[in-house]
Structures are given as structure tokens and as C-alpha cells.
C-alpha positions as CSV (number, residue, x, y, z in Angstrom):
1,M,90.0,113.0,104.8
2,G,92.2,110.9,102.4
3,S,91.2,110.1,98.6
4,P,89.1,107.2,97.8
5,L,92.1,105.8,95.6
6,S,94.1,105.8,98.7
7,P,93.7,102.2,99.7
8,I,93.8,101.0,96.2
9,L,97.5,102.7,95.5
10,D,98.6,101.6,99.0
11,D,97.5,98.1,97.8
12,I,99.1,98.2,94.4
13,F,102.8,99.8,96.3
14,V,102.5,97.2,98.9
15,E,102.1,94.3,96.6
16,H,104.9,95.8,94.4
17,L,107.3,96.1,97.5
18,E,106.6,92.3,98.6
19,D,107.4,91.0,95.1
20,K,110.6,93.1,95.0
21,A,111.7,91.5,98.6
22,Y,110.8,88.2,98.1
23,T,112.8,88.2,94.9
24,N,116.0,89.6,96.6
25,M,115.5,87.6,100.0
26,K,117.7,85.2,101.2
27,A,116.9,81.7,102.6
28,P,117.8,82.2,106.5
29,I,115.2,85.5,106.4
30,V,112.3,84.3,104.7
31,P,109.3,84.1,107.0
32,R,107.7,81.1,107.9
33,F,104.2,82.9,107.8
34,F,103.4,86.1,106.3
35,K,100.0,87.8,105.9
36,R,99.4,91.3,105.3
37,Y,95.9,93.8,106.0
38,A,96.5,96.8,104.1
39,D,100.0,98.5,105.3
40,D,100.3,96.4,108.3
41,I,102.3,93.2,107.8
42,F,102.5,90.1,110.4
43,A,105.7,87.9,110.0
44,V,107.1,84.8,111.7
45,V,110.4,84.5,111.1
46,E,113.3,82.3,113.0
47,A,114.7,84.0,116.2
48,A,117.7,86.6,115.5
49,T,116.7,87.0,111.7
50,E,114.0,90.1,112.9
51,E,116.4,92.6,112.3
52,L,117.6,91.2,109.1
53,L,114.0,91.2,107.7
54,L,113.4,94.5,108.6
55,D,116.7,95.9,107.0
56,Q,115.5,94.0,103.9
57,F,112.2,96.1,103.7
58,N,113.6,99.3,104.7
59,S,116.4,99.1,101.7
60,L,113.9,98.5,99.0
61,F,112.7,102.3,99.2
62,P,114.6,104.2,101.8
63,Y,113.4,107.6,100.7
64,C,109.6,106.8,100.4
65,I,108.8,104.2,103.2
66,S,110.4,103.1,106.6
67,F,109.2,100.2,108.5
68,T,109.2,99.3,112.0
69,I,109.2,96.3,113.7
70,E,107.0,94.9,116.9
71,K,108.6,91.7,118.7
72,K,106.2,89.2,120.9
73,T,106.2,89.7,124.7
74,K,105.1,86.9,126.9
75,R,104.0,85.2,123.9
76,Q,101.5,87.8,122.7
77,L,101.9,90.5,120.0
78,P,99.3,92.9,119.3
79,F,98.3,93.1,115.7
80,L,95.1,95.3,114.2
81,D,93.4,96.4,117.5
82,A,93.8,92.3,118.3
83,R,96.4,90.4,120.6
84,V,97.8,87.3,118.8
85,I,99.0,84.7,121.5
86,E,101.5,81.9,120.8
87,Q,100.5,78.8,121.9
88,R,102.2,75.4,121.8
89,V,100.9,72.6,120.2
């Protein structure tokens, strides 16, 4: 069982990580859409910049935390036990 402080410390750390990432982020990899729930991040970025964004986040605290990436397939992406479906408008 986890500590009652875990969600609070998680939120503080990930918010600090976001601030640090956005301070150093260059224009081509800035997400068009960015949402976070606890330690899960949903970001929409330009095609071919996913790996750059992943490298940016992984370079911030290389011995402390490691990020992974999931790309959409068939215009769908699982996120937080739900399926996000891309629709053309």
C-alpha cells in the first residue's frame, strides 16, 4: 500500500518537470495539446517530433524517471483505461 503523500509528491514533481521542460523546449516540439492526469501525459505534437519530445522529457532527470511513448494506431490511442479516437472536423 502506498503512502498517502504519494499523490501529492507525484503532482509536485511532475509539475516541476513540466515547468523545466517548457522552459527549455524549442518551437518544433511544443505540443499543440497537453494534458496530464497524475503521472500520465497526453500530448498532441506535429508528426515526426514525437521522439524529440520524448528525448526532451527523458533528458530532464535521466537517473530518476524514464518516459515512454504510445503512438496512435488506426486513429485511436488508449489513455487512462479509455480509447481516444481522432475525428476529422
